[in-house]
N, C-alpha and C positions, 0 to 999 in steps of 0.2 A: 087748238092754238089760234090766237088772233092773227090777223093779217100782219100787224106790226111785229108781233113776235116771230112770225115766219120770216119776215123780211130781215129782222135783226139776226136770226139764226143763219140765214143764207150768207149775210155779209161777214158774220163771225167765222164761218167756214172758209170763205174766200180769203180772209186775212190770216186766219189761224193756220191753215195748211201750209202756205209759203213760209210762215214763221217757224213752224215745226221743222220743216225740211231744211231751211236756212240754218236753224240752230244745230241740227245734226251735222251739217257740212262744217260749220264753224268749230264745233266741238272736235270733229275729226282733224281739222287743220291745226287747231291749237295744241294737239299732241306734239307737233313738230316744232319744238322750241328748246332752246338751250338755257341753262341756268344763268342768272346774272353773275357777271364776273366779280370776283372778290378783289379788294384793293390791298395796298401794302399793310394796312392795319389788321388784316385777317389774323386769326389765331396762328401761332407759329407751327402748330401740328396739323394745320389744314392747308388746302391747296389755294393758292392765290394766282389768278391770271396776271395780275399786274406785276407780281414778283417774277413770274415766268417771262413776261414781256421784256424785262431788263436783259435776260439771257438771249432772248430771240433777236433783240436789236443787234447783238454781236454776231450771232449765228447766221442771220439772213441779211447781213449788211450788203452783200453782193453775190452774184452767182458763184457757186463753188462746185462745179462738176469734178469728177475724179481726175486725178493726175494733173492738177493745176495748182499754182501757188496759193490761190484763194482757198482751195480745198484743204491744203496743208495748214493754213491759218485756223480754219474752223476745227480741224482735228486737234491741233495744239491747244486751242481754247477749251475744248471739251475735256481733254486730258487734265488740264489745269484745274477746271471746275470740279471734276470728280476727285482729284487729289485734295482740293480744298475742303471737300466734304468728308475727308478722312478715309477715302477708299484708295485702292491700289489697282488702277486700271491697267489693262494690258492691250497690246496691239497684236491682233492676228493678221498676218501679212501673207496671204496666199497669192500665188501666181495664177492669173486667169487668162484664158484665150477664148474670145467669143465674137460672133458677128451680130451686130444689133443695128437694125435699120440700114443695112448695107455698109456699115462701118466696122472695121476690125478693132476689137478691144483686146489689147495685148499688154501685159505688164502686171505689176503688183497692186493689189488693193489693200485697204487697211480697216478692218473691223475693230471697233473699240468695245472691249468687254471687261466687266468687273463683277465681283461677287461679294455679297454681304452675308456672312454666315448666320444661320438661325440657331436657336437654342435647342431644338429637338427636331432635326430635319427628317422629313419623310422623302419628299422629292422637291426639287427647287421650282419656284415660280420664276418665270422669265418675262420681262417686259422688253419689247423690241420696236424699233423704228429706224429709218435710214437717215443718215446725215448728209449724204450727197444731194446736190440739186442738178437740175438740167442746166445747160449752158445759156438758155434763153431767159432765165429768171432766178432771183435769189432764193426762192423756195421757202418763204416764210410759212406758208400753210403746208406745202408739200416738200419736205416733211419736218421743217424746222419747228413747227408748233409742237409736234410730238416729242422732239428731242428736248426742247425747252421744258415741256411738261415732265419729262424724265428727271431733269435736274431738280425741278421744284418738288417732285414726288420723293426723290431720294432725300432731299433736305428735310422734308416733313417727317419722313420715316426715321431719320436720325434723331429728330427731336422726341418722337413718341416712343422710341425704344425698339429692341429687336423683335423680329417675328420668330415663330417656331421653325419655319422652313427657310432654307437659303433663298436669297433673291439674286438672280442673275440679270444684270443690265446689259443689253446688247444693242449697240448703235451700229447698224450694218452700213457697209459701204457699197457703192456700185449697184444700188437698187434700180436706178433709172435705166442703165443699159442692160437690164435683164436679170435683176435679182441675184447678182453674182456673189455679193457678200453673204446673203442668207444661204445660198447653195454651198459656199465654201465653209461656213460655220457647220452646216449639217454634215458635210463630208469629212471634215478634218479636225474639228475642235473636240478635245476630250470631254468637255462638259455636256455634250449633247445627251449622253445617257443619263445624266443627272436631272434633266428637265422633266417635270411632271405636267406642266401647263404653261402655255405661252400666250401673252396678250400682245397683239400687233396693232399699231396705230398708223393711220394713213389719212390722206386728204385728197379731194378732187375738186377743189374750189377754195374759197377763202372765208366762207361764212356758213351759217346754218347749224342746226343741232348735229351732234355726233351720235351716230347710231350703230348698234351692233349688227353688221350686215352679213357676217359669214362665221361659220363654226366648222370645226372638224367633225368627222362622223361620230355617231353615238354620243350626241351632245346633251342628252337628257339631264345628267347630273350637273354639268357645267351651266346649263341654262337656268336650272332651278336655283343654284347658288348665286349665279349672276343677278337674278331678280331679287334675291334676298339682300344682296350687298350693295348694288348700285343705287345711289340716292335718286337719280333721275333716269331710269332705264328707258331706252327707246329701241325697240326691236320688233321685226316682223319676219316670221318664217317664210312668208311669201317671197320676200326679197332674196333670202338665202336660196330658196329653191330655184328662182329665176337666175340668180348669179351663178349657180353651179353649171348652167347651160350656156354661159357666156364665155368668150375668150379672154376676159380680163384676168390679170394675175397681180398678186402682191407678194411680199416676203412670206406671208403665211402659206402661200402655195407651196413654197419649198419646205417650210416646216412641216406641213401636213404630209407632203410626199415622203418626208423622212420619218414619219411615224409619230410626230408630236401632236398632242391634243391642244386646241387653242381657240380663241375668239379673236375676231377682227373688227376694228372700229374705224369709222371715217366720218367726216362731214363733207358735203358735196355741193352746196349752193355757191353761186358766184363762179360759174365755170369760165367766165371771160378772163379770169386771172390765172387759170390753170396753165402752168408751164410758160407763163408770160412775165415780162419785166415788171408788171404791176403786182406780182405776188410778193409784196413787201410787208414788213411788220406794221406799217402805218395803215395798210389796207385790210389787215386781218381783223376779223370780228373777235373781240376778246371773249365773248360768250362761248364761241366755238372752242377756244383754247381752254376755257374753264370747264366745259363739258368733258373734253378729252382728259383733262387733269383729274377731275373728280372720279371719272371711271378708273383711271390708272391708280390713284391712291386708294380708293375704297376697295377695289378688287384685289390689289396687292395685299392690303391688310387682311382682308377676309380669307382669301385662298392661302395666304402665307401662314395661316394658323390652322389649316385643315390637313387631314391626311390625304396626300395626293398619289398614293400608290395605286389606286384604282379609280379612274375618273370617267370611265366609259359607261354609258347607260342608254337605253332606248331613246331615239330622237324624239323631240317634242315639237308640237305646234305652239306658236306664241305670237301675240299681237297686242299692241296698245289699244285701249278702248277709250278711256277718258283721262286726259293728261298723261302722267307717267305711270298709270295703273295698267299692268300687263296681265292678260289672261294666258295661261299656259296649261297644256295637258299632253300626255303621251300620244304619239302618232297613232298607236293602236286604237285609241279612243275615237279617232276621226272616223274609222270604219263604223263604229257603233252609232255615232252621231249621224252619219250618212244613211245608215239603215233606218234610223228613227225618222229622218226626213222622208225617206221613201214610204215608210208606213204612214206618216202623217199626210203625205200627198194622196195616197190611196184613200185614207179615211175622209179627207176633204172632198175628193172627187165623189165618193159614195154619198157623203152628207149633202153635197150640192145637188146630186141627181135625185136623191130622195125628196128633197124640198122643191124639186122642179126648177132649180135655179141654174143647173149646168147640164149640158149634153155633150156626149163624146164628139159628135160632129163639130159642135161649137168650139170645144177645146182644141180640136185639130186645126180649125180655122184660126183660132187665137195664136196658136204656135206658129203657123205659117205667116201670119201677119207680123208677128214679132221678128221672125227671120227676115222678112221683107224690109221692115223698118231699119233693122241693123245693117242690112246690106246696102240700102239706099244711103244711110248715114255714112258708111264707109266709102261708098262711091263718090258722094258729094264732097266730103272732106278731102279725099285723095285728089280729086280733080281741082278743087280750090287751092289746095296747098301746092300742087304742081304748077298752077298758074302763078302763085306768089313766088315760088322758087325760081321759075324760068324768067320772071320779069325783074328780078333783083340781081344786081351784080354780086358775084360770089362773096366779096368781102362784106357787103351789106347783109347778105343772107346768113353768113357765119356770125355776124354781130347780132342779128335777130335771135339766133339760137342760143348764144352764150350770154348775152346781156340779160341779167335776171329780171330787171324791171320791164324791159321791152318784151321779153318772152312771156312774162306774166300777163301783160296787156293783150298779147295775141291769144294766149291761152283762154283768158276770160271771154274774148270775142268769139272764139271757136266754141266755147261752152254755151254761150247764148245762142249761137247758130244751131248747135246740136239740140238744144232745148226747143227751139222754134221748129226744126225739122220734125222732131218726135211729136210735138203738139199738133202740128198741121196734119201729119200723116194719120195720127190716131183720131183726130176730129173727123177726118174724111172717111176713114175706113170703119170707124165704130158705128156708122149708120147701118152697116150690113151685118153686124155681129153683136150679140148680147155682151154687155160690159163684163159680167162675171166669167163668161167663156173666154173673153179676151185676156182677162187677168190670169185665169187658170192656164191658158196656153202659154203665156209668158213665163209662168212659174214652172211649167214643164221644161222649158229650156234651162232654167236655173237648176232644176233637178238633174238634167243630163250633165251640166257643167260640174255640179257637186260630185256626181259619181265619177266623172272622168278625172277631176283633180284629186280626189281621194286615192284613186288607183295610180295615177302617174305623177302628180305633184302634191304629195300629201301636205306639205307645209303651206301650200296655197289653198287648201280645201276650205279653210274657215271663211274665206272671202265669199264663198257661194253658200256654204252650209247654213250659217246663222241668218243671213238675210232671208233665205228660203224658209227656214223654220219660223221666223217671226212673221213673214208675210202669209204663210199658210195659217198661222194662228189667227191673224187678222181676218182672213177670208172666212174661216169657220165662224168667227164672231159676227161677220157680216150677214151670214145666213140667218142669224137670229134677229136681224133688224128688218124693218119694213123696206121693201124695194124702193130704191131711189134715195134712201136716207143713210147710206152706209159708206159712200165713197171716201169719206174722211178717214175711215179705218185703214185704207190702203196707205195713206200718207203717214199716219201714226206708226204703223208697223214697218213701213219702208224706211223709217229713219235709221234703223239698224244697218241697212245696206249703205245708206248715204254716209253714215258714221265711219264704216270700214273702208269704203271705196275712196272717199275724198283724200285722205293722206297718201294713198297709193298713187293716185293720179298726180298729185303735187310732187311727190318724190321722184316718180318716173320722169316727169317733165324736167325737174331740176338736174337729175343725173344723166338722163338719156336724150334730153332736148326735144323740141317740137319736130324734129325729123320723124318722130313717131306720131305725128299729129293724128293721122287716120286711126291708128290703133287706140290712142288715148281717147279720142272722141267716140269711138265705137264702144269702148269700155264705159264711158260716161252714158251713152245711150242705153247700154245694158242696165245701168243703175236706174235709168228713167222708166224701164219696163215695169218696175215695182209700183209705179204710180200711174200706170195706164188708166185705171178707173177715174182718176182726177181729170185726165185729158179727154176722156170719151164723152160722147153725147149722153143724154139721159138714158137710163136703163130701159130697154125695150119692154113693152108691156107683156104681161103673161099671156094675153090673148094672141099677140103676134108671135110669141115664142111657141105656143102650141100649134100655130099655123105653119110649123116647120121652118121658121127662120133660124139662122144660126144663133 
């Protein structure tokens, strides 16, 4: 190869590798999108966010917490709208007594419930959302958007004709002070035993895509049918597994505890409006409302025509890959995939040793260096974020966390810093270790995480399993290349990891805020371990390697 060609190839790699990785990140982030809102001219049997917005303008005109005149106005409006759709809504009026955030809740609450008979009912489909708001905000997103979507969904269903199964529409009261309406429905309403499946809709912000973030146990059949019917599915079993270990609750918590099967949906960007006066219809992203409504209408139609007498099946692992395309498989398969990863790791290790490209001592060194880099990243980001936190007034710090644009700016800055830390550390430390040993050591950490997640958080196992398998494949191919000419393979095959990690980091930042900055950046640094060969110095010569260097 001529000098000019070698120079051109070098620059192609320098430009191509960042482009490949940036493309993987962007592809991952583009998964998190809501469909375009439909206008008033949309087909009568379809969902229109603009039509639903007309209802929301009334529902979320002002705050309407329980036991207030504003609450009664919303209740009466919803009853009137349901009657106008030809239904016969009822009020369930249980007496409740509860202490919430130090305040005593005592008195009657009012669930709104109605039923649309099916032609050949097996079990009823139930759609649920709460219509009360907090006292501090009108609740356009939380949870007025879901209530408005209910009205628009029922209208569209009345146009398209009856389902086989009955449809129960439940607008719960008193969700904000402790899910009292959902609990009362489960404890006292006679229709509970008729429900085969429930879809609950929530919000923790005023914009962003709506995603299915929680299921009841034994979700396999529900997830498969959800993926068949939802036109724009967005779902990650990792989020569900993490959510199970968090103290957060919604009405679905009460439904699950009462033995109902179901799915939970929410959008969660724009945290600065959550429970605030700014949670108004004018500030709501209509694309979020459209996503809510398309889920509600399509799922009701699909499950409303299925036999719901037996809906439980083995839990599944599921995750978006490109756009709204979702990969899904039974959790039992995760064990098989993990065993395959273990076998591939052993094969790769033996392959590298046979070709004198890997040594056990070097792999151990690579593993320790990887742990060191992750530890330093965690320590630096923790220290830096504590400095930021301690030097900002509390109100400014809260604004930083909740303002989506400001938070995104800080997130990007921290990601650049994490990239810089990883690059510098590997550039310095790689002079003492062979590049392939460094890579193998990093992948050994991925193997341990793959095994641990499969055992303890099976729904999250995919985030480690597939990047590991792809990177091990790239490493085996690198052994067939001439030394020093293969580092681009690590970037090509690492793109799977970047594709899967990037939406998780964005969603956790949106939902949990940068209070978790150190953990988020450590997770980002873990992703960067897949491209350590790109960061390292040139591959150490075979002669140096045989002279007992790592």
